[in-house]
KOLNUMAR-582214 format. One record per residue (C-alpha): residue number from 0; residue in one letter; chain; x, y, z. Coordinates in pm, 1 decimal. Layout:
{NUM, A, A, {X, Y, Z}}
...
//
This chain:
{0, X, A, {4175.7, 11212.6, 16970.6}}
{1, X, A, {4064.3, 11011.8, 16671.3}}
{2, X, A, {3878.5, 11314.8, 16536.2}}
{3, X, A, {4188.7, 11531.5, 16566.7}}
{4, X, A, {4401.7, 11274.1, 16385.1}}
{5, X, A, {4142.6, 11252.6, 16106.5}}
{6, X, A, {4141.4, 11629.2, 16064.2}}
{7, X, A, {4522.5, 11636.7, 16044.0}}
{8, X, A, {4526.9, 11365.3, 15775.7}}
{9, X, A, {4253.2, 11535.7, 15574.6}}
{10, X, A, {4431.1, 11867.9, 15587.0}}
{11, X, A, {4760.2, 11707.5, 15467.6}}
{12, X, A, {4581.2, 11531.2, 15184.1}}
{13, X, A, {4422.3, 11858.3, 15075.7}}
{14, X, A, {4753.0, 12036.6, 15071.7}}
{15, X, A, {4911.5, 11755.3, 14870.0}}
{16, X, A, {4632.9, 11778.5, 14614.9}}
{17, X, A, {4686.1, 12152.6, 14581.1}}
{18, X, A, {5066.2, 12119.3, 14537.7}}
{19, X, A, {5179.1, 12175.7, 14174.9}}
{20, X, A, {5342.6, 11899.1, 13969.4}}
{21, X, A, {5724.0, 11957.9, 13985.2}}
{22, X, A, {5752.4, 11848.3, 13616.1}}
{23, X, A, {5446.0, 12030.1, 13496.7}}
{24, X, A, {5633.5, 12318.5, 13332.3}}
{25, X, A, {5849.3, 12087.7, 13118.4}}
{26, X, A, {5747.1, 12015.3, 12760.1}}
{27, X, A, {5779.4, 11670.8, 12603.7}}
{28, X, A, {6057.3, 11788.8, 12374.5}}
{29, X, A, {6307.9, 12069.5, 12435.5}}
{30, X, A, {6240.0, 12389.7, 12247.5}}
{31, X, A, {6447.6, 12436.1, 11932.0}}
{32, X, A, {6750.1, 12665.6, 11965.0}}
{33, X, A, {6719.4, 13019.2, 11848.4}}
{34, X, A, {6810.7, 13083.7, 11482.2}}
{35, X, A, {7127.6, 13272.4, 11573.1}}
{36, X, A, {7237.7, 12984.1, 11798.8}}
{37, X, A, {7169.7, 12732.2, 11520.0}}
{38, X, A, {7381.1, 12935.4, 11277.5}}
{39, X, A, {7663.9, 12964.6, 11530.6}}
{40, X, A, {7669.1, 12587.8, 11589.5}}
{41, X, A, {7660.2, 12520.8, 11213.8}}
{42, X, A, {7991.1, 12704.9, 11165.6}}
{43, X, A, {8169.3, 12614.4, 11492.3}}
{44, X, A, {8077.8, 12246.9, 11543.7}}
{45, X, A, {8325.4, 11996.9, 11393.4}}
{46, X, A, {8568.4, 12277.8, 11310.0}}
{47, X, A, {8938.5, 12205.5, 11331.0}}
{48, X, A, {9214.4, 12465.0, 11307.5}}
{49, X, A, {9584.5, 12372.7, 11318.8}}
{50, X, A, {9885.6, 12601.6, 11327.6}}
{51, X, A, {10213.5, 12527.5, 11152.5}}
{52, X, A, {10568.0, 12661.2, 11185.8}}
{53, X, A, {10861.9, 12541.3, 10977.0}}
{54, X, A, {11224.7, 12650.3, 10970.9}}
{55, X, A, {11450.9, 12474.2, 10723.1}}
{56, X, A, {11814.1, 12519.5, 10621.9}}
{57, X, A, {12010.0, 12324.0, 10363.7}}
{58, X, A, {12350.0, 12337.7, 10201.4}}
{59, X, A, {12547.5, 12153.9, 9936.2}}
{60, X, A, {12887.9, 11994.6, 9974.3}}
{61, X, A, {13027.8, 12306.7, 9806.9}}
{62, X, A, {12894.9, 12531.8, 10082.3}}
{63, X, A, {12601.1, 12682.0, 9894.0}}
{64, X, A, {12341.3, 12767.0, 10164.7}}
{65, X, A, {11966.0, 12806.8, 10130.4}}
{66, X, A, {11677.5, 12848.5, 10372.8}}
{67, X, A, {11300.1, 12826.4, 10383.2}}
{68, X, A, {11096.4, 12976.9, 10666.8}}
{69, X, A, {10718.9, 12954.8, 10688.0}}
{70, X, A, {10410.9, 12992.0, 10903.7}}
{71, X, A, {10088.5, 12824.3, 10802.1}}
{72, X, A, {9759.3, 12672.5, 10903.3}}
{73, X, A, {9507.9, 12404.0, 10816.0}}
{74, X, A, {9132.7, 12456.1, 10838.7}}
{75, X, A, {8908.4, 12148.7, 10837.2}}
{76, X, A, {8533.1, 12187.5, 10862.1}}
{77, X, A, {8288.2, 11896.5, 10866.0}}
{78, X, A, {7919.0, 11950.8, 10800.9}}
{79, X, A, {7689.5, 11710.5, 10985.0}}
{80, X, A, {7326.5, 11634.7, 11051.6}}
{81, X, A, {7202.4, 11467.0, 11369.6}}
{82, X, A, {7280.5, 11125.4, 11221.6}}
{83, X, A, {7570.3, 11158.9, 10976.7}}
{84, X, A, {7851.1, 11369.6, 10830.4}}
{85, X, A, {7751.1, 11494.3, 10484.6}}
{86, X, A, {8051.4, 11704.8, 10373.4}}
{87, X, A, {8399.8, 11822.9, 10464.6}}
{88, X, A, {8610.9, 12117.0, 10350.2}}
{89, X, A, {8989.3, 12138.2, 10391.5}}
{90, X, A, {9226.1, 12427.6, 10326.7}}
{91, X, A, {9596.7, 12424.6, 10407.8}}
{92, X, A, {9840.6, 12701.6, 10326.4}}
{93, X, A, {10171.1, 12864.6, 10416.7}}
{94, X, A, {10335.3, 13205.2, 10398.0}}
{95, X, A, {10691.5, 13121.8, 10291.7}}
{96, X, A, {11020.9, 13308.0, 10270.3}}
{97, X, A, {11298.9, 13151.0, 10058.9}}
{98, X, A, {11659.6, 13262.5, 10037.5}}
{99, X, A, {11865.8, 13056.7, 9796.0}}
{100, X, A, {11762.9, 12723.8, 9648.8}}
{101, X, A, {11924.3, 12379.4, 9649.7}}
{102, X, A, {11624.2, 12164.5, 9558.0}}
{103, X, A, {11573.3, 11997.4, 9897.6}}
{104, X, A, {11363.5, 11677.8, 9872.4}}
{105, X, A, {11051.3, 11853.4, 10003.0}}
{106, X, A, {11091.0, 12167.3, 9790.3}}
{107, X, A, {11149.4, 12052.8, 9433.1}}
{108, X, A, {10921.2, 12326.9, 9295.4}}
{109, X, A, {11063.3, 12606.3, 9509.1}}
{110, X, A, {11292.1, 12741.3, 9234.9}}
{111, X, A, {10993.5, 12929.1, 9086.5}}
{112, X, A, {10909.7, 13103.0, 9417.6}}
{113, X, A, {11204.5, 13310.5, 9541.0}}
{114, X, A, {11154.2, 13555.0, 9825.5}}
{115, X, A, {10804.4, 13576.5, 9973.4}}
{116, X, A, {10520.6, 13354.0, 9852.7}}
{117, X, A, {10185.0, 13229.8, 9980.4}}
{118, X, A, {10134.7, 12862.3, 9897.4}}
{119, X, A, {9820.2, 12653.9, 9916.2}}
{120, X, A, {9847.2, 12277.8, 9947.1}}
{121, X, A, {9513.2, 12116.0, 10029.8}}
{122, X, A, {9205.8, 12293.9, 9896.0}}
{123, X, A, {8915.7, 12056.5, 9840.8}}
{124, X, A, {8556.0, 11968.7, 9923.0}}
{125, X, A, {8429.9, 11617.1, 10000.2}}
{126, X, A, {8063.6, 11519.9, 9976.1}}
{127, X, A, {7977.1, 11189.4, 10143.3}}
{128, X, A, {7724.9, 10932.3, 10020.4}}
{129, X, A, {7615.2, 11162.8, 9740.5}}
{130, X, A, {7353.7, 10921.3, 9598.6}}
{131, X, A, {7162.3, 10886.1, 9926.7}}
{132, X, A, {6876.4, 11117.7, 9813.7}}
{133, X, A, {6806.7, 10873.8, 9528.3}}
{134, X, A, {6816.3, 10557.2, 9741.6}}
{135, X, A, {6579.4, 10388.9, 9982.0}}
{136, X, A, {6670.4, 10312.5, 10342.0}}
{137, X, A, {6793.2, 9959.2, 10268.0}}
{138, X, A, {7004.4, 10073.9, 9973.0}}
{139, X, A, {7152.8, 10354.5, 10180.5}}
{140, X, A, {7267.1, 10104.5, 10438.3}}
{141, X, A, {7418.9, 9871.4, 10180.6}}
{142, X, A, {7604.9, 10154.8, 10005.8}}
{143, X, A, {7725.3, 10353.3, 10306.8}}
{144, X, A, {8072.9, 10489.3, 10233.6}}
{145, X, A, {8070.5, 10369.4, 9873.1}}
{146, X, A, {7997.6, 10684.3, 9670.2}}
{147, X, A, {8176.8, 10998.3, 9789.3}}
{148, X, A, {8261.0, 11298.2, 9570.6}}
{149, X, A, {8575.0, 11514.2, 9582.2}}
{150, X, A, {8666.4, 11834.7, 9398.2}}
{151, X, A, {8971.6, 12051.5, 9451.2}}
{152, X, A, {9350.3, 12043.3, 9494.4}}
{153, X, A, {9501.6, 11739.0, 9664.5}}
{154, X, A, {9760.5, 11461.4, 9627.2}}
{155, X, A, {9777.9, 11298.1, 9283.5}}
{156, X, A, {9575.6, 10972.4, 9312.5}}
{157, X, A, {9867.8, 10749.8, 9218.7}}
{158, X, A, {10071.7, 10539.4, 9460.2}}
{159, X, A, {10072.7, 10579.5, 9837.5}}
{160, X, A, {10045.9, 10960.1, 9849.8}}
{161, X, A, {9668.4, 10956.8, 9902.1}}
{162, X, A, {9729.4, 10763.6, 10225.8}}
{163, X, A, {10041.9, 10954.9, 10332.2}}
{164, X, A, {10067.4, 11315.1, 10449.9}}
{165, X, A, {10414.2, 11435.1, 10343.1}}
{166, X, A, {10333.8, 11803.2, 10401.2}}
{167, X, A, {10562.2, 11832.8, 10705.5}}
{168, X, A, {10836.6, 11582.8, 10621.5}}
{169, X, A, {11162.8, 11618.6, 10431.7}}
{170, X, A, {11136.0, 11273.7, 10273.1}}
{171, X, A, {10877.5, 11252.1, 9995.8}}
{172, X, A, {10721.8, 10980.5, 9779.6}}
{173, X, A, {10772.5, 10938.5, 9404.4}}
{174, X, A, {10492.9, 11140.3, 9241.2}}
{175, X, A, {10676.8, 11471.4, 9215.3}}
{176, X, A, {10967.9, 11304.3, 9036.3}}
{177, X, A, {10727.9, 11098.7, 8826.4}}
{178, X, A, {10489.6, 11372.8, 8708.6}}
{179, X, A, {10657.7, 11701.0, 8802.8}}
{180, X, A, {10405.3, 11764.0, 9085.6}}
{181, X, A, {10260.3, 11565.7, 9374.5}}
{182, X, A, {9931.5, 11762.1, 9393.6}}
{183, X, A, {9687.7, 11850.9, 9117.7}}
{184, X, A, {9337.8, 11987.2, 9062.2}}
{185, X, A, {9081.5, 11712.5, 9007.6}}
{186, X, A, {8728.0, 11589.7, 9059.2}}
{187, X, A, {8573.2, 11245.8, 9088.7}}
{188, X, A, {8458.2, 10971.2, 9322.5}}
{189, X, A, {8612.1, 10764.0, 9600.7}}
{190, X, A, {8489.7, 10506.2, 9848.1}}
{191, X, A, {8475.1, 10137.1, 9932.9}}
{192, X, A, {8415.7, 9853.2, 9687.4}}
{193, X, A, {8368.5, 9595.6, 9961.7}}
{194, X, A, {8525.3, 9513.5, 10298.2}}
{195, X, A, {8855.7, 9433.8, 10127.6}}
{196, X, A, {8905.3, 9707.8, 9865.8}}
{197, X, A, {8871.0, 10083.7, 9818.8}}
{198, X, A, {8868.1, 10281.2, 9494.3}}
{199, X, A, {8952.9, 10631.1, 9366.8}}
{200, X, A, {8845.4, 10748.0, 9019.3}}
{201, X, A, {8915.8, 11105.8, 8906.8}}
{202, X, A, {8966.0, 11345.2, 8619.3}}
{203, X, A, {9280.0, 11558.5, 8670.6}}
{204, X, A, {9356.3, 11893.6, 8509.7}}
{205, X, A, {9719.4, 11787.3, 8465.9}}
{206, X, A, {9845.0, 12135.8, 8556.0}}
{207, X, A, {9994.6, 12077.8, 8899.6}}
{208, X, A, {10002.2, 12376.8, 9133.7}}
{209, X, A, {9796.0, 12629.5, 8934.1}}
{210, X, A, {9464.8, 12540.1, 8774.8}}
{211, X, A, {9526.9, 12621.5, 8408.4}}
{212, X, A, {9478.3, 12472.9, 8065.7}}
{213, X, A, {9745.4, 12536.5, 7801.9}}
{214, X, A, {9631.7, 12284.4, 7546.5}}
{215, X, A, {9642.8, 11972.9, 7764.7}}
{216, X, A, {9334.1, 11749.6, 7779.6}}
{217, X, A, {9392.9, 11643.9, 8139.5}}
{218, X, A, {9428.7, 11292.0, 8275.3}}
{219, X, A, {9205.7, 11010.9, 8400.1}}
{220, X, A, {9326.6, 10822.4, 8706.6}}
{221, X, A, {9202.0, 10506.4, 8879.4}}
{222, X, A, {9342.8, 10350.7, 9195.0}}
{223, X, A, {9233.5, 10026.9, 9367.7}}
{224, X, A, {9372.7, 9991.5, 9719.2}}
{225, X, A, {9341.7, 9770.9, 10026.0}}
{226, X, A, {9070.0, 9863.9, 10274.2}}
{227, X, A, {9166.4, 10042.6, 10594.6}}
{228, X, A, {9116.5, 9728.4, 10801.5}}
{229, X, A, {9432.2, 9577.3, 10650.9}}
{230, X, A, {9637.6, 9864.9, 10789.9}}
{231, X, A, {9492.2, 9841.7, 11141.2}}
{232, X, A, {9489.0, 9459.9, 11160.1}}
{233, X, A, {9795.8, 9358.5, 10959.5}}
{234, X, A, {10002.1, 9676.1, 10914.3}}
{235, X, A, {9954.5, 9645.7, 10538.9}}
{236, X, A, {9875.8, 9915.4, 10280.3}}
{237, X, A, {9897.4, 9886.2, 9905.1}}
{238, X, A, {9728.5, 9912.6, 9569.3}}
{239, X, A, {9752.0, 9943.0, 9193.9}}
{240, X, A, {9716.8, 10270.7, 9002.7}}
{241, X, A, {9660.4, 10376.6, 8643.5}}
{242, X, A, {9679.3, 10722.3, 8490.1}}
{243, X, A, {9658.3, 10835.4, 8127.0}}
{244, X, A, {9603.5, 11156.0, 7927.2}}
{245, X, A, {9789.4, 11483.5, 7891.8}}
{246, X, A, {9959.9, 11701.2, 8151.9}}
{247, X, A, {10179.1, 12007.5, 8141.3}}
{248, X, A, {10545.3, 11907.7, 8142.6}}
{249, X, A, {10723.9, 12076.7, 8430.9}}
{250, X, A, {11038.6, 12284.2, 8359.9}}
{251, X, A, {11227.4, 12074.0, 8616.2}}
{252, X, A, {11175.1, 11776.8, 8383.1}}
{253, X, A, {11334.9, 11959.8, 8092.1}}
{254, X, A, {11181.7, 12142.7, 7800.1}}
{255, X, A, {10907.0, 12407.8, 7786.1}}
{256, X, A, {10578.8, 12399.8, 7978.4}}
{257, X, A, {10371.6, 12226.1, 7713.1}}
{258, X, A, {10117.8, 11940.5, 7684.9}}
{259, X, A, {10278.9, 11600.8, 7729.6}}
{260, X, A, {10105.6, 11269.1, 7661.3}}
{261, X, A, {10141.3, 11061.3, 7978.3}}
{262, X, A, {10068.7, 10699.6, 8065.8}}
{263, X, A, {10156.4, 10521.2, 8388.1}}
{264, X, A, {10072.8, 10195.9, 8565.4}}
{265, X, A, {10200.6, 10142.8, 8917.2}}
{266, X, A, {10199.5, 9907.5, 9213.1}}
{267, X, A, {10282.1, 10003.8, 9570.9}}
{268, X, A, {10310.0, 9839.6, 9909.9}}
{269, X, A, {10376.3, 9950.8, 10267.8}}
{270, X, A, {10424.2, 9702.9, 10551.2}}
{271, X, A, {10471.4, 9776.5, 10922.1}}
{272, X, A, {10623.7, 9507.2, 11139.6}}
{273, X, A, {10729.3, 9500.7, 11502.3}}
{274, X, A, {11103.7, 9517.5, 11566.7}}
{275, X, A, {11314.4, 9520.7, 11885.1}}
{276, X, A, {11181.1, 9813.5, 12091.2}}
{277, X, A, {11011.5, 9970.6, 11791.2}}
{278, X, A, {10852.7, 9931.2, 11448.4}}
{279, X, A, {10999.2, 9875.1, 11103.2}}
{280, X, A, {10811.2, 10011.7, 10801.9}}
{281, X, A, {10893.4, 9906.4, 10445.9}}
{282, X, A, {10763.9, 10127.8, 10162.6}}
{283, X, A, {10788.1, 10045.7, 9792.2}}
{284, X, A, {10652.8, 10220.3, 9482.4}}
{285, X, A, {10715.2, 10096.1, 9129.7}}
{286, X, A, {10565.7, 10240.2, 8810.4}}
{287, X, A, {10624.6, 10239.2, 8438.1}}
{288, X, A, {10478.9, 10393.4, 8126.0}}
{289, X, A, {10551.7, 10658.7, 7866.9}}
{290, X, A, {10594.2, 11032.0, 7830.3}}
{291, X, A, {10506.9, 11086.5, 7463.5}}
{292, X, A, {10713.5, 10811.5, 7293.6}}
{293, X, A, {10975.1, 10779.1, 7569.5}}
{294, X, A, {10960.6, 10486.4, 7811.6}}
{295, X, A, {10965.1, 10587.8, 8179.4}}
{296, X, A, {11037.0, 10377.2, 8490.1}}
{297, X, A, {11014.0, 10502.5, 8849.7}}
{298, X, A, {11105.8, 10315.4, 9166.1}}
{299, X, A, {11119.1, 10411.5, 9533.4}}
{300, X, A, {11234.1, 10190.3, 9822.0}}
{301, X, A, {11229.4, 10307.5, 10182.9}}
{302, X, A, {11292.4, 10153.7, 10526.9}}
{303, X, A, {11204.8, 10333.8, 10850.0}}
{304, X, A, {11264.4, 10239.3, 11212.3}}
{305, X, A, {11053.0, 10419.1, 11473.6}}
{306, X, A, {11126.3, 10374.9, 11842.3}}
{307, X, A, {10834.9, 10240.4, 12047.6}}
{308, X, A, {10832.1, 10564.2, 12249.6}}
{309, X, A, {10777.0, 10749.3, 11918.1}}
{310, X, A, {11054.8, 10987.0, 12027.5}}
{311, X, A, {11298.2, 10918.2, 11745.3}}
{312, X, A, {11332.3, 10736.0, 11417.8}}
{313, X, A, {11580.0, 10670.5, 11135.9}}
{314, X, A, {11496.0, 10628.1, 10766.9}}
{315, X, A, {11678.0, 10545.9, 10447.7}}
{316, X, A, {11537.5, 10584.1, 10096.5}}
{317, X, A, {11653.7, 10509.2, 9744.0}}
{318, X, A, {11466.3, 10636.6, 9439.2}}
{319, X, A, {11544.5, 10628.0, 9068.5}}
{320, X, A, {11369.3, 10776.1, 8765.7}}
{321, X, A, {11476.0, 10678.3, 8412.9}}
{322, X, A, {11347.2, 10805.3, 8079.8}}
{323, X, A, {11452.5, 10720.8, 7726.1}}
{324, X, A, {11648.4, 11001.8, 7567.9}}
{325, X, A, {11696.7, 11178.9, 7901.0}}
{326, X, A, {11893.7, 10941.7, 8118.9}}
{327, X, A, {11849.4, 10868.3, 8488.5}}
{328, X, A, {11810.3, 11056.7, 8813.7}}
{329, X, A, {11875.4, 10863.3, 9134.4}}
{330, X, A, {11907.7, 10960.3, 9498.4}}
{331, X, A, {12011.3, 10790.2, 9821.1}}
{332, X, A, {11886.3, 10956.2, 10140.0}}
{333, X, A, {11933.2, 10900.5, 10512.7}}
{334, X, A, {11740.9, 11082.7, 10784.4}}
{335, X, A, {11734.2, 11104.8, 11162.7}}
{336, X, A, {11419.8, 11249.0, 11323.7}}
{337, X, A, {11370.4, 11353.1, 11685.0}}
{338, X, A, {11006.4, 11398.6, 11794.3}}
{339, X, A, {10894.7, 11623.5, 12077.0}}
{340, X, A, {10541.0, 11510.7, 11988.1}}
{341, X, A, {10432.5, 11249.1, 11736.5}}
{342, X, A, {10066.3, 11148.7, 11763.7}}
{343, X, A, {9961.0, 10825.2, 11595.1}}
{344, X, A, {9688.8, 11007.5, 11400.2}}
{345, X, A, {9925.2, 11285.5, 11279.1}}
{346, X, A, {9708.1, 11544.4, 11452.2}}
{347, X, A, {10004.4, 11685.9, 11643.9}}
{348, X, A, {10361.0, 11678.9, 11513.3}}
{349, X, A, {10665.5, 11852.9, 11662.4}}
{350, X, A, {11003.0, 11743.4, 11528.8}}
{351, X, A, {11361.1, 11815.1, 11425.2}}
{352, X, A, {11503.3, 11629.2, 11122.8}}
{353, X, A, {11850.5, 11594.3, 10980.2}}
{354, X, A, {11847.6, 11469.0, 10620.8}}
{355, X, A, {12146.5, 11382.9, 10401.2}}
{356, X, A, {12077.2, 11331.3, 10030.5}}
{357, X, A, {12336.7, 11201.6, 9786.7}}
{358, X, A, {12235.3, 11262.5, 9427.5}}
{359, X, A, {12398.4, 10966.2, 9257.3}}
{360, X, A, {12284.4, 11028.8, 8898.9}}
{361, X, A, {12159.4, 11353.4, 8747.9}}
{362, X, A, {12045.0, 11404.6, 8391.9}}
{363, X, A, {12090.5, 11783.0, 8392.4}}
{364, X, A, {12363.1, 11842.7, 8657.7}}
{365, X, A, {12658.1, 11684.8, 8833.3}}
{366, X, A, {12607.8, 11443.5, 9125.6}}
{367, X, A, {12642.0, 11614.3, 9464.1}}
{368, X, A, {12524.3, 11605.3, 9826.2}}
{369, X, A, {12257.2, 11817.1, 9998.1}}
{370, X, A, {12226.1, 11833.6, 10379.5}}
{371, X, A, {11895.0, 11960.1, 10523.7}}
{372, X, A, {11804.9, 12054.2, 10881.4}}
{373, X, A, {11435.2, 12109.2, 10951.4}}
{374, X, A, {11232.2, 12222.7, 11254.3}}
{375, X, A, {10858.3, 12158.9, 11223.6}}
{376, X, A, {10557.6, 12225.0, 11449.1}}
{377, X, A, {10196.9, 12135.4, 11365.8}}
{378, X, A, {9926.3, 12141.2, 11630.2}}
//
C-alpha cells in the first residue's frame, strides 16, 4: 500500500516537472506595434472633429431683410509622446451663403463677401515647451508651460478675446470695432509667468483676414493676464494689453485700405458671481490710444445672467468707440438665448438666440435698429 502511494506521488511529481510554464511564451516587454499601426495611431489619436451648422436672419426697423446660412467644421489635432503633448494644430472654417447685409454684430466684415464664400477662422499651430531640448531635467520641470510658440490666424491678443470663443455667438467683444478685425495672422510666444500670471507676446501682420503686406510694418502686442486658477477658484479673468505698429485700415472704418499707425493700451475684467438660481457675469473692456494722430477710446460693458440649468440666459451690452475727427459709434444690445445643449467647456453648443441691437450713434449712417435671429449647432 505504501509502495503504491509512493509510486503515485512520484508519477505526479514527474508530470508536474514536465508541464510547461504557462507564462513562458510571454516576453518581458510587449512587442512594438507594426509600422503601419504606429502611423495610424499618430494621425488618429488625440484627433477632434466638430461639425457646425448656423442659420441666421436679421432685419432693420425699415424692413430690410438679410440672411446668412453656413455649414462648417473644426479640426483639432494634438501630437503627443508617451509623457507629454508637444504640439497642436487647429483649423476652423465655414461655407457661407449671404443674401443681403445689415451688419449684424457677428458679421461686421460680411459686406465684402456677398453670395457664396468659404471662410477660415482659426488656422494655427502651437508648439509646447519649445526650449525643452536645450534644458536639463530640473530646468524642464521648473519651466513647464512657460515657453510655448504659436503661428497662424487667431484672435487678436488684446482684451478678453484670447480667452473667449465668440465664433458661434451673436454678441462680440470690442476688437473688431477697435481694429477693424478680431483675428489676425501672427507669431510669437505664450505661457505662464508664475502661478498668478500668464503672458502673450506676438508680432502681428496687421492685415486681418488675409495675410498680406501693403506697406504696413505690422504690430507688436503684449498681454499680461491672470492665471487660469483665478477663473476656476474666484470666477475672475482679466489683464492688461498693449499693441503698437502699423495695420491696414479697414474700409468699414472709413478711408482706403492703407497703412495706419496704431497704438493701444487696454485693461479688461470679467467676473462671475452666483445669483438667485443662476450666475451673473460682468464683462468690461476699456482701451485708449491713437490711430495716426487721432485719439481713440473704446469701451464695452456687458452683463449676462445664465440660469443654473444652463438652459437659457439673457444678456445686455453697451459699447462705444470714439475717434477724433470721425465722431462716435455706440450700440446698445439685448439678447435672449435658449440652449438645447450648453457644455461648460464649450465642446458642445446648440442654441437659438434673439438679439436686438439699437445703434445709438453712427459716424457714417443714421441710428437704427437691427433684429437678429440665430440658430447654431456645434458638436
